[in-house]
Backbone of each chain as nested JSON, in Angstrom:
{
  "chains": [
    {"id": "A", "residues": [
      {"number": 1, "name": "MET", "atoms": {"N": [84.227, 104.853, 108.525], "CA": [85.729, 104.611, 108.049], "C": [85.634, 104.33, 106.347]}},
      {"number": 2, "name": "LEU", "atoms": {"N": [86.641, 104.77, 105.616], "CA": [86.487, 104.812, 104.023], "C": [86.997, 103.585, 103.928]}},
      {"number": 3, "name": "SER", "atoms": {"N": [86.135, 103.097, 102.994], "CA": [86.564, 101.864, 102.442], "C": [86.958, 101.975, 100.948]}},
      {"number": 4, "name": "ALA", "atoms": {"N": [87.535, 101.116, 100.51], "CA": [88.141, 100.706, 99.422], "C": [87.271, 100.932, 97.96]}},
      {"number": 5, "name": "ALA", "atoms": {"N": [85.749, 100.498, 98.034], "CA": [84.83, 100.834, 97.101], "C": [84.484, 102.081, 96.897]}},
      {"number": 6, "name": "GLN", "atoms": {"N": [84.454, 102.666, 98.022], "CA": [84.201, 104.451, 98.108], "C": [85.541, 105.131, 97.746]}},
      {"number": 7, "name": "LEU", "atoms": {"N": [86.245, 104.843, 97.93], "CA": [87.535, 105.504, 97.334], "C": [87.3, 105.446, 95.809]}},
      {"number": 8, "name": "GLU", "atoms": {"N": [86.992, 104.148, 95.465], "CA": [87.15, 103.676, 94.042], "C": [86.061, 104.824, 93.313]}},
      {"number": 9, "name": "ASN", "atoms": {"N": [84.97, 104.563, 93.702], "CA": [83.964, 105.562, 93.628], "C": [84.516, 107.309, 93.305]}},
      {"number": 10, "name": "TYR", "atoms": {"N": [85.015, 107.696, 94.711], "CA": [85.205, 108.9, 94.495], "C": [86.57, 109.31, 93.034]}},
      {"number": 11, "name": "ILE", "atoms": {"N": [87.695, 108.339, 92.826], "CA": [88.551, 108.491, 91.919], "C": [87.178, 108.467, 90.272]}},
      {"number": 12, "name": "LYS", "atoms": {"N": [86.565, 107.719, 90.441], "CA": [85.7, 107.477, 89.273], "C": [84.751, 108.554, 88.86]}},
      {"number": 13, "name": "ASP", "atoms": {"N": [84.589, 109.101, 89.88], "CA": [83.495, 110.559, 89.695], "C": [84.323, 111.521, 89.309]}},
      {"number": 14, "name": "GLY", "atoms": {"N": [85.882, 111.521, 89.269], "CA": [86.658, 112.583, 88.969], "C": [87.098, 112.819, 87.795]}},
      {"number": 15, "name": "LEU", "atoms": {"N": [87.663, 111.334, 87.09], "CA": [88.308, 110.774, 86.512], "C": [87.801, 109.896, 85.532]}},
      {"number": 16, "name": "ALA", "atoms": {"N": [87.87, 109.753, 84.165], "CA": [87.338, 108.474, 83.325], "C": [88.602, 107.665, 83.48]}},
      {"number": 17, "name": "CYS", "atoms": {"N": [87.844, 106.398, 83.457], "CA": [88.939, 105.175, 83.912], "C": [87.859, 104.098, 83.053]}},
      {"number": 18, "name": "ASP", "atoms": {"N": [89.176, 103.116, 82.469], "CA": [88.691, 102.138, 81.846], "C": [88.695, 100.929, 82.641]}},
      {"number": 19, "name": "TYR", "atoms": {"N": [89.612, 101.58, 83.413], "CA": [89.852, 100.193, 84.771], "C": [90.374, 101.084, 85.996]}},
      {"number": 20, "name": "ILE", "atoms": {"N": [89.643, 100.439, 86.767], "CA": [90.241, 100.635, 88.379], "C": [89.82, 99.823, 89.36]}},
      {"number": 21, "name": "LYS", "atoms": {"N": [90.962, 99.82, 90.346], "CA": [91.129, 98.46, 91.267], "C": [91.694, 99.298, 92.601]}},
      {"number": 22, "name": "VAL", "atoms": {"N": [90.69, 99.385, 93.643], "CA": [91.595, 99.868, 95.287], "C": [91.554, 98.689, 95.663]}},
      {"number": 23, "name": "LEU", "atoms": {"N": [92.924, 98.544, 96.595], "CA": [92.355, 97.507, 97.855], "C": [93.151, 98.371, 98.902]}},
      {"number": 24, "name": "GLY", "atoms": {"N": [92.757, 97.946, 100.077], "CA": [92.859, 98.464, 101.528], "C": [91.682, 98.68, 102.369]}},
      {"number": 25, "name": "ASP", "atoms": {"N": [91.936, 97.808, 103.829], "CA": [90.894, 97.507, 104.322], "C": [91.156, 98.063, 105.734]}},
      {"number": 26, "name": "ASP", "atoms": {"N": [91.867, 99.107, 105.861], "CA": [92.098, 99.677, 106.869], "C": [91.766, 100.95, 107.141]}},
      {"number": 27, "name": "GLY", "atoms": {"N": [90.944, 101.807, 106.158], "CA": [90.49, 102.762, 106.059], "C": [91.504, 103.848, 106.181]}},
      {"number": 28, "name": "THR", "atoms": {"N": [92.413, 103.809, 105.984], "CA": [93.71, 105.004, 105.918], "C": [94.729, 104.673, 104.736]}},
      {"number": 29, "name": "HIS", "atoms": {"N": [94.712, 103.538, 104.516], "CA": [96.04, 103.074, 103.652], "C": [95.634, 102.44, 102.187]}},
      {"number": 30, "name": "PHE", "atoms": {"N": [95.651, 102.665, 101.104], "CA": [94.984, 102.012, 99.921], "C": [96.176, 102.03, 98.783]}},
      {"number": 31, "name": "GLU", "atoms": {"N": [95.882, 100.981, 98.011], "CA": [96.869, 101.056, 96.727], "C": [96.153, 100.594, 95.795]}},
      {"number": 32, "name": "ALA", "atoms": {"N": [96.11, 101.414, 94.461], "CA": [94.914, 101.423, 93.287], "C": [95.785, 101.452, 92.232]}},
      {"number": 33, "name": "VAL", "atoms": {"N": [95.03, 100.376, 91.426], "CA": [95.382, 100.161, 89.864], "C": [94.617, 101.255, 89.205]}},
      {"number": 34, "name": "ILE", "atoms": {"N": [95.143, 102.131, 88.22], "CA": [94.198, 102.944, 87.214], "C": [94.708, 103.26, 86.151]}},
      {"number": 35, "name": "VAL", "atoms": {"N": [93.717, 102.881, 85.258], "CA": [93.999, 102.926, 83.732], "C": [92.619, 103.674, 83.385]}},
      {"number": 36, "name": "SER", "atoms": {"N": [93.345, 105.021, 82.581], "CA": [92.475, 105.952, 82.207], "C": [93.08, 106.643, 80.886]}},
      {"number": 37, "name": "PRO", "atoms": {"N": [92.267, 106.952, 79.945], "CA": [92.594, 107.365, 78.472], "C": [93.082, 108.878, 79.136]}},
      {"number": 38, "name": "SER", "atoms": {"N": [93.12, 109.712, 80.136], "CA": [93.357, 110.952, 80.426], "C": [94.667, 110.992, 80.431]}},
      {"number": 39, "name": "PHE", "atoms": {"N": [95.723, 109.968, 80.654], "CA": [96.706, 109.525, 81.17], "C": [97.765, 109.831, 79.686]}},
      {"number": 40, "name": "VAL", "atoms": {"N": [96.833, 109.813, 79.048], "CA": [97.982, 109.672, 77.768], "C": [98.4, 110.641, 77.537]}},
      {"number": 41, "name": "GLY", "atoms": {"N": [100.069, 110.354, 77.035], "CA": [100.545, 111.565, 76.956], "C": [101.351, 112.325, 78.278]}},
      {"number": 42, "name": "LYS", "atoms": {"N": [101.183, 111.67, 79.471], "CA": [101.387, 112.638, 80.418], "C": [102.528, 111.789, 80.967]}},
      {"number": 43, "name": "SER", "atoms": {"N": [103.244, 112.178, 81.671], "CA": [104.45, 112.062, 82.655], "C": [103.272, 111.258, 83.968]}},
      {"number": 44, "name": "MET", "atoms": {"N": [104.594, 110.371, 84.54], "CA": [103.613, 109.514, 85.76], "C": [103.39, 110.456, 86.672]}},
      {"number": 45, "name": "VAL", "atoms": {"N": [103.86, 112.061, 86.819], "CA": [103.969, 112.934, 87.828], "C": [102.659, 113.263, 87.466]}},
      {"number": 46, "name": "ALA", "atoms": {"N": [102.405, 113.467, 86.212], "CA": [100.693, 114.583, 85.808], "C": [99.984, 113.454, 86.267]}},
      {"number": 47, "name": "GLN", "atoms": {"N": [100.439, 111.911, 85.607], "CA": [99.182, 111.13, 86.214], "C": [98.831, 110.771, 87.411]}},
      {"number": 48, "name": "HIS", "atoms": {"N": [99.681, 110.931, 88.299], "CA": [99.107, 110.912, 89.628], "C": [98.507, 112.134, 90.087]}},
      {"number": 49, "name": "GLN", "atoms": {"N": [99.139, 113.459, 89.733], "CA": [98.225, 114.603, 89.922], "C": [96.959, 114.565, 89.676]}},
      {"number": 50, "name": "LEU", "atoms": {"N": [96.727, 113.945, 88.417], "CA": [95.242, 113.674, 87.856], "C": [94.498, 113.234, 88.694]}},
      {"number": 51, "name": "VAL", "atoms": {"N": [95.032, 112.146, 89.185], "CA": [94.357, 110.67, 90.515], "C": [93.903, 111.876, 91.521]}},
      {"number": 52, "name": "TYR", "atoms": {"N": [95.046, 112.673, 92.169], "CA": [94.896, 113.61, 93.547], "C": [93.709, 114.696, 93.28]}},
      {"number": 53, "name": "ALA", "atoms": {"N": [93.816, 115.601, 91.791], "CA": [93.063, 116.195, 91.48], "C": [91.519, 115.959, 91.57]}},
      {"number": 54, "name": "ALA", "atoms": {"N": [91.325, 114.499, 90.937], "CA": [90.117, 114.022, 91.38], "C": [89.343, 113.692, 92.427]}},
      {"number": 55, "name": "LEU", "atoms": {"N": [90.505, 113.371, 93.458], "CA": [89.949, 113.248, 94.763], "C": [90.178, 114.61, 95.577]}},
      {"number": 56, "name": "GLY", "atoms": {"N": [90.559, 115.888, 95.151], "CA": [90.911, 117.102, 95.576], "C": [91.104, 116.639, 97.143]}},
      {"number": 57, "name": "ASP", "atoms": {"N": [89.851, 117.59, 98.076], "CA": [90.213, 117.653, 99.756], "C": [90.406, 116.657, 100.133]}},
      {"number": 58, "name": "LYS", "atoms": {"N": [89.542, 115.803, 99.612], "CA": [89.567, 114.175, 100.245], "C": [90.754, 113.724, 100.6]}},
      {"number": 59, "name": "MET", "atoms": {"N": [91.803, 113.955, 99.601], "CA": [92.801, 113.317, 99.487], "C": [93.922, 113.97, 100.99]}},
      {"number": 60, "name": "ARG", "atoms": {"N": [93.282, 115.251, 101.352], "CA": [93.985, 115.555, 102.691], "C": [93.203, 115.209, 103.714]}},
      {"number": 61, "name": "ALA", "atoms": {"N": [91.885, 115.162, 103.699], "CA": [90.99, 115.101, 105.04], "C": [91.002, 113.513, 105.484]}},
      {"number": 62, "name": "GLU", "atoms": {"N": [90.696, 112.674, 104.485], "CA": [90.477, 111.262, 104.559], "C": [91.393, 110.233, 104.195]}},
      {"number": 63, "name": "ILE", "atoms": {"N": [92.178, 110.16, 103.746], "CA": [93.461, 109.206, 102.789], "C": [94.533, 109.494, 103.34]}},
      {"number": 64, "name": "HIS", "atoms": {"N": [95.121, 108.918, 104.682], "CA": [96.427, 108.846, 104.653], "C": [97.684, 108.55, 103.445]}},
      {"number": 65, "name": "ALA", "atoms": {"N": [97.302, 107.605, 103.084], "CA": [98.425, 107.146, 101.936], "C": [97.5, 106.089, 100.975]}},
      {"number": 66, "name": "LEU", "atoms": {"N": [98.012, 106.65, 99.95], "CA": [97.224, 106.117, 98.339], "C": [98.356, 105.811, 97.663]}},
      {"number": 67, "name": "SER", "atoms": {"N": [98.274, 104.523, 97.392], "CA": [99.628, 103.853, 96.825], "C": [99.684, 104.09, 95.471]}},
      {"number": 68, "name": "MET", "atoms": {"N": [99.896, 104.097, 93.842], "CA": [99.16, 103.566, 92.558], "C": [100.245, 103.27, 91.731]}},
      {"number": 69, "name": "LYS", "atoms": {"N": [99.208, 102.973, 90.816], "CA": [100.363, 102.465, 89.728], "C": [98.883, 102.99, 88.719]}},
      {"number": 70, "name": "THR", "atoms": {"N": [99.731, 103.842, 87.648], "CA": [98.766, 104.599, 86.474], "C": [99.314, 103.702, 85.348]}},
      {"number": 71, "name": "TYR", "atoms": {"N": [98.584, 103.509, 84.199], "CA": [98.567, 103.033, 82.969], "C": [97.466, 103.825, 82.079]}},
      {"number": 72, "name": "VAL", "atoms": {"N": [98.416, 103.753, 80.704], "CA": [97.483, 104.198, 79.719], "C": [96.536, 103.199, 79.058]}},
      {"number": 73, "name": "PRO", "atoms": {"N": [95.699, 103.35, 78.803], "CA": [95.058, 101.904, 78.005], "C": [95.965, 101.517, 77.08]}},
      {"number": 74, "name": "SER", "atoms": {"N": [96.776, 101.586, 76.313], "CA": [97.569, 100.45, 75.405], "C": [98.497, 100.116, 76.406]}},
      {"number": 75, "name": "LYS", "atoms": {"N": [99.199, 100.621, 77.027], "CA": [100.187, 99.688, 78.076], "C": [99.307, 99.004, 78.926]}},
      {"number": 76, "name": "TRP", "atoms": {"N": [98.358, 99.579, 79.054], "CA": [97.325, 98.351, 80.168], "C": [97.145, 96.764, 79.292]}},
      {"number": 77, "name": "GLN", "atoms": {"N": [96.462, 96.963, 78.081], "CA": [95.913, 95.961, 77.224], "C": [97.521, 95.242, 77.129]}},
      {"number": 78, "name": "GLU", "atoms": {"N": [98.727, 95.385, 77.309], "CA": [99.971, 95.028, 76.652], "C": [100.544, 94.157, 77.729]}},
      {"number": 79, "name": "ILE", "atoms": {"N": [100.229, 94.763, 78.696], "CA": [100.407, 93.834, 80.231], "C": [99.47, 92.639, 80.334]}},
      {"number": 80, "name": "ASN", "atoms": {"N": [98.554, 93.005, 80.109], "CA": [97.263, 91.892, 80.304], "C": [97.015, 90.751, 79.278]}},
      {"number": 81, "name": "GLN", "atoms": {"N": [98.3, 90.835, 78.17], "CA": [97.88, 90.268, 76.784], "C": [98.471, 88.564, 77.228]}}
    ]},
    {"id": "B", "residues": [
      {"number": 1, "name": "MET", "atoms": {"N": [111.71, 135.429, 105.23], "CA": [111.512, 134.205, 103.693], "C": [110.262, 133.272, 103.986]}},
      {"number": 2, "name": "ASP", "atoms": {"N": [109.216, 133.29, 102.976], "CA": [108.125, 132.16, 103.347], "C": [108.287, 131.278, 102.865]}},
      {"number": 3, "name": "THR", "atoms": {"N": [107.462, 130.451, 102.868], "CA": [107.709, 128.515, 103.125], "C": [107.91, 128.846, 101.667]}},
      {"number": 4, "name": "GLN", "atoms": {"N": [107.453, 128.904, 100.759], "CA": [107.231, 128.372, 99.497], "C": [108.989, 129.2, 98.947]}},
      {"number": 5, "name": "ALA", "atoms": {"N": [109.081, 130.292, 98.997], "CA": [110.722, 130.755, 99.097], "C": [111.601, 129.514, 99.366]}},
      {"number": 6, "name": "ARG", "atoms": {"N": [111.641, 129.136, 101.154], "CA": [112.383, 128.803, 102.024], "C": [112.56, 127.243, 101.263]}},
      {"number": 7, "name": "ILE", "atoms": {"N": [111.482, 126.351, 100.444], "CA": [111.53, 125.298, 100.108], "C": [112.397, 125.295, 98.581]}},
      {"number": 8, "name": "LYS", "atoms": {"N": [111.807, 126.83, 98.029], "CA": [112.668, 126.665, 96.869], "C": [114.046, 126.714, 97.021]}},
      {"number": 9, "name": "GLU", "atoms": {"N": [114.745, 127.426, 97.838], "CA": [116.264, 127.625, 98.345], "C": [116.939, 125.998, 98.691]}},
      {"number": 10, "name": "THR", "atoms": {"N": [116.31, 125.309, 99.552], "CA": [116.415, 124.03, 99.862], "C": [116.691, 123.603, 98.519]}},
      {"number": 11, "name": "VAL", "atoms": {"N": [115.471, 123.028, 98.027], "CA": [115.654, 122.364, 96.636], "C": [116.709, 122.834, 95.487]}},
      {"number": 12, "name": "THR", "atoms": {"N": [116.92, 124.107, 95.495], "CA": [117.508, 124.387, 94.227], "C": [119.203, 124.545, 94.712]}},
      {"number": 13, "name": "THR", "atoms": {"N": [119.751, 124.703, 96.302], "CA": [120.874, 124.543, 96.476], "C": [121.448, 123.198, 97.041]}},
      {"number": 14, "name": "ASN", "atoms": {"N": [120.54, 122.272, 97.231], "CA": [121.014, 120.85, 97.046], "C": [121.063, 119.945, 96.054]}},
      {"number": 15, "name": "ASN", "atoms": {"N": [121.551, 119.373, 95.567], "CA": [121.502, 118.356, 94.167], "C": [120.183, 117.365, 94.531]}},
      {"number": 16, "name": "VAL", "atoms": {"N": [120.129, 116.823, 95.5], "CA": [118.897, 115.557, 95.669], "C": [118.338, 116.132, 97.396]}},
      {"number": 17, "name": "VAL", "atoms": {"N": [117.036, 116.258, 97.338], "CA": [116.439, 116.573, 98.42], "C": [115.178, 115.518, 98.356]}},
      {"number": 18, "name": "LEU", "atoms": {"N": [115.037, 114.773, 99.582], "CA": [114.101, 114.285, 99.919], "C": [113.166, 114.59, 101.448]}},
      {"number": 19, "name": "TYR", "atoms": {"N": [112.221, 115.342, 100.974], "CA": [111.094, 115.535, 102.192], "C": [110.593, 114.134, 102.73]}},
      {"number": 20, "name": "MET", "atoms": {"N": [110.803, 113.863, 104.027], "CA": [110.122, 112.874, 104.61], "C": [109.351, 112.803, 105.975]}},
      {"number": 21, "name": "LYS", "atoms": {"N": [109.207, 112.081, 106.174], "CA": [108.59, 111.659, 107.907], "C": [109.494, 111.134, 108.345]}},
      {"number": 22, "name": "GLY", "atoms": {"N": [110.06, 111.868, 109.351], "CA": [111.462, 111.133, 109.969], "C": [112.636, 111.524, 109.534]}},
      {"number": 23, "name": "SER", "atoms": {"N": [113.268, 111.047, 109.771], "CA": [114.938, 110.677, 109.511], "C": [115.182, 109.196, 108.344]}},
      {"number": 24, "name": "PRO", "atoms": {"N": [116.501, 109.551, 108.043], "CA": [116.452, 108.576, 107.373], "C": [117.326, 107.467, 108.042]}},
      {"number": 25, "name": "LYS", "atoms": {"N": [117.622, 107.788, 109.189], "CA": [117.653, 106.782, 110.324], "C": [116.232, 106.177, 110.934]}},
      {"number": 26, "name": "PHE", "atoms": {"N": [115.336, 107.386, 111.403], "CA": [114.544, 106.673, 111.865], "C": [113.002, 107.415, 111.315]}},
      {"number": 27, "name": "PRO", "atoms": {"N": [112.774, 106.64, 110.057], "CA": [111.704, 107.162, 109.099], "C": [110.493, 106.749, 109.784]}},
      {"number": 28, "name": "GLN", "atoms": {"N": [109.662, 107.751, 109.873], "CA": [108.205, 107.347, 110.772], "C": [107.121, 107.274, 109.804]}},
      {"number": 29, "name": "CYS", "atoms": {"N": [107.169, 106.864, 108.667], "CA": [106.215, 106.499, 107.879], "C": [106.585, 105.356, 106.723]}},
      {"number": 30, "name": "GLY", "atoms": {"N": [106.121, 104.463, 106.226], "CA": [106.275, 103.086, 105.555], "C": [106.764, 103.875, 103.995]}},
      {"number": 31, "name": "PHE", "atoms": {"N": [106.446, 105.061, 103.542], "CA": [106.49, 105.32, 102.373], "C": [107.908, 106.214, 102.143]}},
      {"number": 32, "name": "SER", "atoms": {"N": [107.988, 106.597, 103.161], "CA": [109.008, 107.691, 103.658], "C": [110.356, 106.515, 103.782]}},
      {"number": 33, "name": "ASN", "atoms": {"N": [110.349, 105.396, 104.716], "CA": [111.166, 104.428, 104.753], "C": [111.842, 104.061, 103.143]}},
      {"number": 34, "name": "LEU", "atoms": {"N": [110.658, 103.446, 102.519], "CA": [110.951, 102.952, 101.18], "C": [111.862, 104.114, 100.472]}},
      {"number": 35, "name": "ALA", "atoms": {"N": [111.299, 105.475, 100.485], "CA": [112.045, 106.124, 99.61], "C": [113.314, 106.303, 100.096]}},
      {"number": 36, "name": "THR", "atoms": {"N": [113.944, 106.326, 101.256], "CA": [115.3, 106.44, 101.862], "C": [116.024, 104.877, 101.339]}},
      {"number": 37, "name": "GLN", "atoms": {"N": [115.274, 103.963, 101.33], "CA": [115.913, 102.587, 101.239], "C": [116.193, 102.448, 99.412]}},
      {"number": 38, "name": "ILE", "atoms": {"N": [115.534, 103.542, 98.68], "CA": [115.477, 103.219, 97.551], "C": [116.916, 104.268, 96.827]}},
      {"number": 39, "name": "LEU", "atoms": {"N": [116.882, 105.413, 97.678], "CA": [117.903, 106.292, 97.268], "C": [119.471, 105.627, 98.031]}},
      {"number": 40, "name": "ASP", "atoms": {"N": [119.461, 104.714, 99.176], "CA": [120.095, 103.936, 99.618], "C": [120.645, 103.147, 98.474]}},
      {"number": 41, "name": "ALA", "atoms": {"N": [120.084, 102.189, 97.937], "CA": [120.107, 101.237, 96.513], "C": [120.738, 101.808, 95.67]}},
      {"number": 42, "name": "CYS", "atoms": {"N": [120.514, 103.239, 95.332], "CA": [121.56, 104.437, 94.379], "C": [122.531, 104.958, 94.915]}},
      {"number": 43, "name": "ASN", "atoms": {"N": [122.952, 104.26, 96.086], "CA": [124.36, 105.045, 96.353], "C": [123.899, 106.714, 96.685]}},
      {"number": 44, "name": "ALA", "atoms": {"N": [122.798, 106.932, 96.426], "CA": [123.068, 108.737, 96.122], "C": [123.17, 109.324, 97.655]}},
      {"number": 45, "name": "LYS", "atoms": {"N": [123.879, 110.322, 97.674], "CA": [124.231, 111.181, 98.452], "C": [122.704, 112.259, 98.269]}},
      {"number": 46, "name": "TYR", "atoms": {"N": [122.032, 112.35, 99.586], "CA": [121.015, 113.46, 99.929], "C": [120.681, 114.194, 101.058]}},
      {"number": 47, "name": "THR", "atoms": {"N": [120.25, 114.911, 100.954], "CA": [119.83, 115.933, 102.206], "C": [118.153, 115.689, 102.393]}},
      {"number": 48, "name": "ALA", "atoms": {"N": [118.09, 115.221, 103.466], "CA": [117.025, 114.908, 104.128], "C": [115.697, 115.8, 104.508]}},
      {"number": 49, "name": "VAL", "atoms": {"N": [114.89, 116.186, 104.561], "CA": [114.078, 117.352, 105.419], "C": [113.17, 116.702, 105.729]}},
      {"number": 50, "name": "ASP", "atoms": {"N": [113.087, 116.647, 107.614], "CA": [112.121, 115.769, 108.214], "C": [110.676, 116.954, 108.282]}},
      {"number": 51, "name": "VAL", "atoms": {"N": [109.77, 116.641, 107.748], "CA": [108.509, 117.45, 107.444], "C": [107.965, 117.414, 109.188]}},
      {"number": 52, "name": "LEU", "atoms": {"N": [108.211, 116.519, 109.668], "CA": [107.334, 116.858, 111.012], "C": [107.851, 117.329, 111.878]}},
      {"number": 53, "name": "GLN", "atoms": {"N": [109.235, 118.363, 111.308], "CA": [109.84, 118.729, 112.374], "C": [109.609, 120.394, 112.155]}},
      {"number": 54, "name": "ASP", "atoms": {"N": [108.696, 120.498, 111.482], "CA": [108.166, 122.016, 110.83], "C": [107.043, 121.956, 110.124]}},
      {"number": 55, "name": "GLN", "atoms": {"N": [105.852, 122.429, 110.732], "CA": [104.573, 122.166, 110.511], "C": [104.288, 123.017, 108.865]}},
      {"number": 56, "name": "GLU", "atoms": {"N": [105.475, 123.983, 108.804], "CA": [104.661, 125.106, 107.863], "C": [105.597, 124.563, 106.6]}},
      {"number": 57, "name": "ILE", "atoms": {"N": [106.655, 123.577, 106.718], "CA": [107.096, 122.947, 105.567], "C": [106.253, 121.542, 105.696]}},
      {"number": 58, "name": "ARG", "atoms": {"N": [105.513, 120.987, 106.13], "CA": [105.03, 120.225, 106.073], "C": [103.834, 120.352, 105.089]}},
      {"number": 59, "name": "GLU", "atoms": {"N": [103.232, 121.461, 105.239], "CA": [101.827, 122.111, 104.675], "C": [102.34, 122.682, 103.339]}},
      {"number": 60, "name": "GLY", "atoms": {"N": [103.486, 123.68, 103.301], "CA": [103.926, 124.243, 102.417], "C": [104.427, 123.245, 101.031]}},
      {"number": 61, "name": "ILE", "atoms": {"N": [104.813, 122.066, 101.367], "CA": [105.528, 121.145, 100.346], "C": [104.365, 120.66, 99.467]}},
      {"number": 62, "name": "LYS", "atoms": {"N": [103.6, 120.568, 100.399], "CA": [102.223, 120.085, 99.32], "C": [101.774, 120.677, 98.229]}},
      {"number": 63, "name": "GLN", "atoms": {"N": [101.848, 122.088, 98.907], "CA": [101.796, 123.145, 97.444], "C": [102.458, 123.485, 96.515]}},
      {"number": 64, "name": "TYR", "atoms": {"N": [103.723, 123.311, 96.905], "CA": [105.369, 123.515, 95.968], "C": [105.109, 122.772, 94.723]}},
      {"number": 65, "name": "ALA", "atoms": {"N": [104.754, 121.246, 94.961], "CA": [104.646, 120.604, 93.721], "C": [103.342, 120.511, 93.465]}},
      {"number": 66, "name": "ASN", "atoms": {"N": [102.341, 120.787, 94.075], "CA": [100.896, 120.274, 93.651], "C": [100.973, 118.997, 94.047]}},
      {"number": 67, "name": "TRP", "atoms": {"N": [101.639, 118.445, 95.432], "CA": [101.436, 116.944, 95.215], "C": [101.166, 116.866, 97.146]}},
      {"number": 68, "name": "PRO", "atoms": {"N": [100.258, 116.38, 97.14], "CA": [99.294, 115.859, 98.449], "C": [99.82, 115.311, 99.328]}},
      {"number": 69, "name": "THR", "atoms": {"N": [101.178, 114.494, 99.058], "CA": [101.874, 113.877, 99.977], "C": [103.11, 113.466, 100.281]}},
      {"number": 70, "name": "ILE", "atoms": {"N": [103.586, 112.893, 101.176], "CA": [105.106, 112.795, 101.253], "C": [105.389, 111.596, 101.794]}},
      {"number": 71, "name": "PRO", "atoms": {"N": [106.633, 111.092, 100.884], "CA": [107.735, 111.855, 100.778], "C": [107.756, 112.348, 99.435]}},
      {"number": 72, "name": "GLN", "atoms": {"N": [108.877, 113.029, 99.164], "CA": [108.819, 114.126, 97.828], "C": [110.174, 113.955, 97.434]}},
      {"number": 73, "name": "LEU", "atoms": {"N": [110.678, 113.999, 96.434], "CA": [111.976, 113.689, 96.217], "C": [112.483, 114.78, 95.054]}},
      {"number": 74, "name": "TYR", "atoms": {"N": [113.385, 115.884, 95.369], "CA": [113.766, 116.522, 94.086], "C": [115.131, 116.54, 93.567]}},
      {"number": 75, "name": "VAL", "atoms": {"N": [115.439, 116.561, 92.506], "CA": [116.693, 116.666, 91.774], "C": [116.882, 118.265, 91.152]}},
      {"number": 76, "name": "LYS", "atoms": {"N": [117.69, 118.403, 91.364], "CA": [118.159, 119.634, 91.036], "C": [117.014, 120.596, 90.665]}},
      {"number": 77, "name": "GLY", "atoms": {"N": [116.574, 120.948, 91.624], "CA": [115.493, 121.828, 91.643], "C": [113.961, 121.056, 91.31]}},
      {"number": 78, "name": "GLU", "atoms": {"N": [114.048, 120.001, 90.539], "CA": [113.075, 119.695, 89.774], "C": [112.13, 118.352, 90.859]}},
      {"number": 79, "name": "PHE", "atoms": {"N": [110.937, 118.581, 90.874], "CA": [109.896, 117.747, 91.604], "C": [110.316, 116.354, 90.827]}},
      {"number": 80, "name": "VAL", "atoms": {"N": [110.487, 115.37, 91.359], "CA": [110.746, 114.007, 90.6], "C": [109.806, 112.956, 90.797]}},
      {"number": 81, "name": "GLY", "atoms": {"N": [108.933, 112.821, 92.108], "CA": [108.105, 112.402, 92.381], "C": [107.865, 112.009, 93.918]}},
      {"number": 82, "name": "GLY", "atoms": {"N": [107.032, 111.062, 94.227], "CA": [106.777, 110.102, 95.442], "C": [107.387, 108.946, 95.436]}},
      {"number": 83, "name": "SER", "atoms": {"N": [107.149, 108.03, 96.735], "CA": [107.596, 107.064, 96.43], "C": [107.236, 105.786, 95.206]}},
      {"number": 84, "name": "ASP", "atoms": {"N": [105.882, 106.015, 95.079], "CA": [105.442, 105.048, 93.855], "C": [106.184, 105.377, 92.741]}},
      {"number": 85, "name": "ILE", "atoms": {"N": [106.375, 106.727, 92.267], "CA": [107.089, 107.222, 91.092], "C": [108.625, 106.568, 91.445]}},
      {"number": 86, "name": "MET", "atoms": {"N": [109.294, 106.806, 92.347], "CA": [110.407, 106.422, 92.675], "C": [110.806, 104.928, 92.775]}},
      {"number": 87, "name": "ARG", "atoms": {"N": [109.802, 104.166, 92.874], "CA": [109.958, 103.032, 92.702], "C": [110.053, 102.557, 91.563]}},
      {"number": 88, "name": "ALA", "atoms": {"N": [108.884, 102.504, 90.649], "CA": [109.018, 102.382, 89.205], "C": [110.014, 103.19, 88.779]}},
      {"number": 89, "name": "MET", "atoms": {"N": [111.037, 104.212, 88.833], "CA": [111.708, 104.468, 88.123], "C": [113.339, 104.008, 88.242]}},
      {"number": 90, "name": "TYR", "atoms": {"N": [113.252, 103.242, 89.603], "CA": [114.022, 102.983, 90.42], "C": [114.011, 101.45, 89.645]}},
      {"number": 91, "name": "GLU", "atoms": {"N": [112.845, 100.772, 89.382], "CA": [112.926, 99.177, 88.672], "C": [113.343, 99.496, 87.098]}},
      {"number": 92, "name": "SER", "atoms": {"N": [113.258, 100.742, 86.412], "CA": [113.377, 100.695, 85.177], "C": [114.57, 101.31, 84.954]}},
      {"number": 93, "name": "GLY", "atoms": {"N": [115.217, 101.778, 86.215], "CA": [116.828, 102.106, 85.927], "C": [117.145, 103.524, 85.911]}},
      {"number": 94, "name": "GLU", "atoms": {"N": [115.687, 104.329, 85.567], "CA": [115.911, 105.821, 85.253], "C": [116.404, 106.32, 86.163]}},
      {"number": 95, "name": "LEU", "atoms": {"N": [115.977, 106.331, 87.577], "CA": [116.107, 106.763, 88.912], "C": [117.765, 106.531, 88.901]}},
      {"number": 96, "name": "GLN", "atoms": {"N": [118.441, 105.763, 88.429], "CA": [119.988, 105.529, 88.865], "C": [120.758, 106.545, 87.843]}},
      {"number": 97, "name": "THR", "atoms": {"N": [119.876, 106.746, 86.64], "CA": [120.402, 107.586, 86.107], "C": [120.661, 109.357, 85.962]}},
      {"number": 98, "name": "LEU", "atoms": {"N": [119.469, 109.233, 86.588], "CA": [119.009, 110.993, 87.193], "C": [119.875, 110.964, 88.217]}},
      {"number": 99, "name": "LEU", "atoms": {"N": [120.144, 109.959, 88.84], "CA": [120.973, 110.398, 90.194], "C": [122.344, 110.346, 90.197]}},
      {"number": 100, "name": "ALA", "atoms": {"N": [122.992, 109.86, 89.297], "CA": [124.439, 109.583, 88.689], "C": [125.03, 111.176, 88.18]}},
      {"number": 101, "name": "GLY", "atoms": {"N": [123.748, 111.744, 87.323], "CA": [124.161, 112.828, 86.608], "C": [123.95, 114.008, 87.737]}},
      {"number": 102, "name": "ALA", "atoms": {"N": [123.59, 113.607, 89.219], "CA": [122.987, 114.811, 89.962], "C": [124.575, 115.099, 90.811]}}
    ]}
  ]
}
């Protein structure tokens, strides 16, 4: 069964992340918060597509549902101040 | 007509299209359910396509917008996003504006 920690590593392998947190313990439904410099200047659609691209075939094969919030580093700092 | 052409026809001849699992009355997935609730909250009129009724569409829609998950929202032929993006745009008011112009 896929764990949140494994999924976190899958994403990190394909995308440079300043911060990432994946939650979910049923093996198919996950929630992620992802902060990446690669998101800068991109639309929300393009940001999510980068994450999907990092996951590649795993997205189709192993993951039923991945809900995500994506942030550029500057926005993330703003939120956490 | 091939699948990609069928999808293109659907999203360009209908102003607001939601590809979802199940129907608005009986959504078969929590994310699809959320998407219909958001559209209802915006008082949007939309065309719902149940991908569970058509395997070719179910797979083809993932390629169409290079987006591997369902639901997917299209407004005037443009891919808007999945349920996470719909929720974020609803919370910021962007979605209401977009749908009001559709």
